[in-house]
SELORO-479201 format. One record per atom (N, C-alpha, C): residue number from 1; atom name; x, y, z. Coordinates in pm, 1 decimal. Layout:
   i at       c1       c2       c3
 NUM CA        X        Y        Z
...
END
This chain:
   i at       c1       c2       c3
   1  N  -1639.4  -1112.2  -2326.3
   1 CA  -1551.0  -1004.4  -2276.0
   1  C  -1630.6   -895.0  -2214.6
   2  N  -1583.8   -853.2  -2102.3
   2 CA  -1655.3   -748.1  -2030.2
   2  C  -1626.4   -614.7  -2092.1
   3  N  -1732.1   -531.4  -2111.5
   3 CA  -1715.9   -403.1  -2173.5
   3  C  -1644.9   -303.0  -2073.7
   4  N  -1654.9   -334.5  -1943.3
   4 CA  -1600.9   -243.2  -1847.0
   4  C  -1450.4   -261.9  -1833.8
   5  N  -1395.4   -364.3  -1892.9
   5 CA  -1254.6   -390.2  -1884.5
   5  C  -1187.9   -348.9  -2015.7
   6  N  -1100.2   -244.3  -2014.0
   6 CA  -1034.1   -203.4  -2138.5
   6  C   -939.8   -315.6  -2188.6
   7  N   -928.5   -336.7  -2314.0
   7 CA   -843.9   -440.7  -2362.8
   7  C   -696.6   -405.0  -2348.1
   8  N   -616.3   -506.5  -2324.3
   8 CA   -471.3   -487.0  -2325.9
   8  C   -428.4   -491.3  -2470.8
   9  N   -357.7   -385.9  -2513.7
   9 CA   -316.1   -377.9  -2650.6
   9  C   -167.0   -357.4  -2659.7
  10  N   -110.6   -382.9  -2776.3
  10 CA     34.6   -357.8  -2799.9
  10  C     52.7   -207.8  -2811.6
  11  N    171.9   -167.6  -2782.5
  11 CA    219.7    -27.4  -2792.1
  11  C    162.0     63.8  -2687.9
  12  N     88.8      9.7  -2590.5
  12 CA     36.7     86.1  -2475.9
  12  C    149.0    106.8  -2377.8
  13  N    163.7    226.2  -2318.2
  13 CA    268.4    250.3  -2216.5
  13  C    247.2    162.9  -2095.1
  14  N    360.1    118.9  -2037.8
  14 CA    356.2     42.0  -1910.2
  14  C    426.0    127.0  -1806.1
  15  N    360.7    136.4  -1687.0
  15 CA    418.5    210.1  -1576.0
  15  C    421.9    122.7  -1453.9
  16  N    506.7    158.8  -1359.1
  16 CA    510.3     84.0  -1233.5
  16  C    406.5    134.9  -1136.5
  17  N    398.1     79.5  -1022.8
  17 CA    295.9    108.0   -920.5
  17  C    304.5    252.8   -876.9
  18  N    416.6    320.2   -893.3
  18 CA    436.5    458.3   -855.0
  18  C    419.7    553.9   -975.2
  19  N    384.1    497.3  -1091.1
  19 CA    359.4    577.9  -1208.3
  19  C    483.0    610.8  -1292.6
  20  N    598.5    544.0  -1262.6
  20 CA    718.0    564.6  -1336.9
  20  C    710.0    484.5  -1467.6
  21  N    742.8    543.1  -1579.5
  21 CA    737.1    475.0  -1702.0
  21  C    842.6    366.2  -1712.6
  22  N    797.7    248.3  -1757.1
  22 CA    884.9    132.2  -1770.3
  22  C    911.1    106.5  -1918.6
  23  N    809.1    109.7  -1999.3
  23 CA    823.9     73.9  -2145.2
  23  C    691.2     67.6  -2210.7
  24  N    679.8    -16.2  -2312.6
  24 CA    555.4    -36.4  -2385.6
  24  C    523.9   -178.3  -2401.1
  25  N    395.6   -214.9  -2417.3
  25 CA    360.2   -352.3  -2446.2
  25  C    408.9   -388.2  -2585.7
  26  N    485.7   -491.9  -2596.2
  26 CA    541.3   -529.8  -2727.0
  26  C    460.4   -645.0  -2784.6
  27  N    418.8   -739.3  -2694.4
  27 CA    351.6   -852.4  -2743.8
  27  C    254.8   -910.3  -2632.5
  28  N    145.4   -963.3  -2678.2
  28 CA     51.7  -1030.0  -2584.5
  28  C     67.1  -1180.8  -2595.4
  29  N     63.5  -1247.7  -2481.6
  29 CA     71.6  -1395.6  -2478.1
  29  C    -56.0  -1448.2  -2425.1
  30  N   -131.4  -1513.7  -2511.6
  30 CA   -263.3  -1563.6  -2472.8
  30  C   -265.6  -1715.4  -2467.9
  31  N   -353.2  -1770.2  -2386.3
  31 CA   -375.7  -1918.1  -2382.1
  31  C   -438.4  -1953.3  -2518.2
  32  N   -379.0  -2049.5  -2590.4
  32 CA   -434.2  -2082.7  -2725.5
  32  C   -573.3  -2142.6  -2719.0
  33  N   -609.0  -2207.6  -2605.9
  33 CA   -735.9  -2272.6  -2594.4
  33  C   -847.3  -2177.4  -2552.5
  34  N   -817.8  -2086.6  -2455.7
  34 CA   -918.5  -2002.3  -2399.1
  34  C   -911.8  -1860.3  -2460.9
  35  N   -796.9  -1822.3  -2513.1
  35 CA   -780.5  -1686.1  -2563.1
  35  C   -758.4  -1590.0  -2451.0
  36  N   -744.2  -1642.4  -2327.9
  36 CA   -725.3  -1546.5  -2213.9
  36  C   -580.9  -1505.8  -2201.7
  37  N   -562.3  -1375.4  -2170.1
  37 CA   -426.8  -1322.8  -2151.6
  37  C   -353.1  -1387.6  -2043.9
  38  N   -233.5  -1432.4  -2067.6
  38 CA   -153.7  -1497.1  -1961.8
  38  C    -36.5  -1409.1  -1921.6
  39  N     24.8  -1335.8  -2017.9
  39 CA    138.0  -1250.3  -1987.6
  39  C    152.6  -1154.6  -2101.7
  40  N    241.4  -1054.9  -2074.2
  40 CA    273.5   -954.5  -2179.4
  40  C    424.5   -941.3  -2187.4
  41  N    474.2   -906.5  -2306.2
  41 CA    613.9   -871.1  -2322.8
  41  C    624.0   -719.5  -2317.6
  42  N    709.5   -666.6  -2231.4
  42 CA    730.2   -526.5  -2216.4
  42  C    864.9   -488.4  -2270.9
  43  N    867.5   -398.1  -2368.4
  43 CA    999.4   -350.0  -2424.7
  43  C   1042.2   -237.5  -2336.5
  44  N   1163.8   -255.1  -2285.1
  44 CA   1222.2   -154.0  -2195.3
  44  C   1362.3   -129.3  -2247.8
  45  N   1381.4     -9.4  -2302.4
  45 CA   1513.9     15.7  -2364.8
  45  C   1514.2    -28.9  -2504.2
  46  N   1631.1    -17.8  -2576.4
  46 CA   1635.3    -48.4  -2714.0
  46  C   1625.9   -196.4  -2744.6
  47  N   1696.1   -280.2  -2666.4
  47 CA   1704.6   -421.6  -2698.5
  47  C   1639.7   -510.3  -2595.0
  48  N   1597.0   -452.8  -2481.5
  48 CA   1556.8   -539.0  -2370.0
  48  C   1403.5   -556.5  -2375.4
  49  N   1361.4   -681.0  -2348.6
  49 CA   1218.4   -712.1  -2336.2
  49  C   1204.1   -805.9  -2219.5
  50  N   1101.0   -780.6  -2134.8
  50 CA   1073.0   -871.4  -2021.6
  50  C    934.1   -914.4  -2030.4
  51  N    909.5  -1041.8  -1988.8
  51 CA    775.5  -1096.8  -1984.7
  51  C    717.1  -1074.5  -1847.3
  52  N    597.1  -1021.4  -1843.6
  52 CA    530.3   -990.6  -1716.9
  52  C    401.7  -1078.5  -1716.0
  53  N    386.6  -1149.9  -1604.8
  53 CA    268.3  -1235.5  -1588.0
  53  C    143.0  -1147.4  -1566.2
  54  N     29.4  -1199.5  -1604.0
  54 CA    -96.5  -1130.7  -1583.2
  54  C   -116.3  -1095.9  -1435.1
  55  N    -68.5  -1179.8  -1346.8
  55 CA    -88.4  -1152.9  -1202.7
  55  C    -10.6  -1030.9  -1154.3
  56  N     89.4   -983.0  -1229.8
  56 CA    164.7   -862.7  -1196.1
  56  C    100.2   -736.5  -1246.0
  57  N     -8.3   -747.1  -1321.1
  57 CA    -74.3   -629.8  -1373.9
  57  C   -177.6   -580.8  -1272.6
  58  N   -162.3   -455.9  -1228.7
  58 CA   -256.0   -398.1  -1132.4
  58  C   -379.0   -335.8  -1195.8
  59  N   -358.1   -269.1  -1306.9
  59 CA   -465.6   -201.6  -1375.0
  59  C   -441.6   -177.1  -1521.8
  60  N   -553.2   -169.1  -1596.1
  60 CA   -545.6   -147.0  -1741.4
  60  C   -631.6    -24.9  -1776.3
  61  N   -578.8     63.4  -1854.5
  61 CA   -651.4    181.2  -1901.8
  61  C   -574.4    237.8  -2015.5
  62  N   -548.0    366.9  -2003.5
  62 CA   -464.9    428.1  -2110.2
  62  C   -323.1    380.2  -2099.0
  63  N   -287.2    329.6  -1976.8
  63 CA   -156.9    269.6  -1951.0
  63  C   -181.4    134.6  -1880.8
  64  N    -82.2     49.5  -1888.0
  64 CA    -85.8    -70.7  -1805.9
  64  C     -7.8    -39.2  -1682.0
  65  N    -72.1    -58.2  -1565.3
  65 CA     -5.9    -35.4  -1438.6
  65  C     33.9   -167.0  -1376.7
  66  N    163.4   -182.0  -1342.5
  66 CA    206.7   -305.2  -1279.7
  66  C    202.7   -294.2  -1128.7
  67  N    202.0   -408.7  -1061.9
  67 CA    197.1   -413.0   -913.7
  67  C    334.1   -394.9   -852.4
  68  N    440.4   -374.6   -934.9
  68 CA    576.2   -370.8   -882.3
  68  C    631.2   -232.5   -904.5
  69  N    740.7   -199.9   -833.9
  69 CA    812.6    -73.7   -853.8
  69  C    906.1    -94.5   -972.8
  70  N    963.8     14.1  -1023.6
  70 CA   1059.4      8.3  -1137.6
  70  C   1178.3    -84.3  -1096.7
  71  N   1221.1    -60.6   -973.5
  71 CA   1337.4   -141.7   -922.2
  71  C   1308.4   -290.3   -922.4
  72  N   1186.5   -324.7   -875.1
  72 CA   1145.8   -467.8   -875.3
  72  C   1135.2   -521.4  -1017.4
  73  N   1080.6   -437.6  -1108.4
  73 CA   1066.9   -480.0  -1247.8
  73  C   1206.6   -499.8  -1306.3
  74  N   1298.8   -419.8  -1277.4
  74 CA   1435.2   -431.1  -1332.8
  74  C   1501.5   -560.2  -1288.4
  75  N   1456.2   -610.5  -1170.3
  75 CA   1512.1   -737.7  -1115.6
  75  C   1438.6   -859.9  -1168.9
  76  N   1335.7   -842.1  -1245.1
  76 CA   1263.3   -959.4  -1299.8
  76  C   1354.3  -1031.4  -1402.0
  77  N   1335.8  -1156.9  -1417.1
  77 CA   1415.8  -1233.3  -1515.5
  77  C   1363.4  -1206.0  -1653.2
END
């Protein structure tokens, strides 16, 4: 694991590309063989959770920044 890459953790805030808050990381989905992160579950609202693929993550730090706008995120399945 690279030390320069902050780990993706649960309960970290998730924001869209414009910095608008979307929710928090609820769960990490890793490849069972490699242990590599494949996607994250983002809790948005009281009951709603959406799965976001690793390719949709733009940056990781104190927040997870997605490559999509809030509107595009809302339209994800």
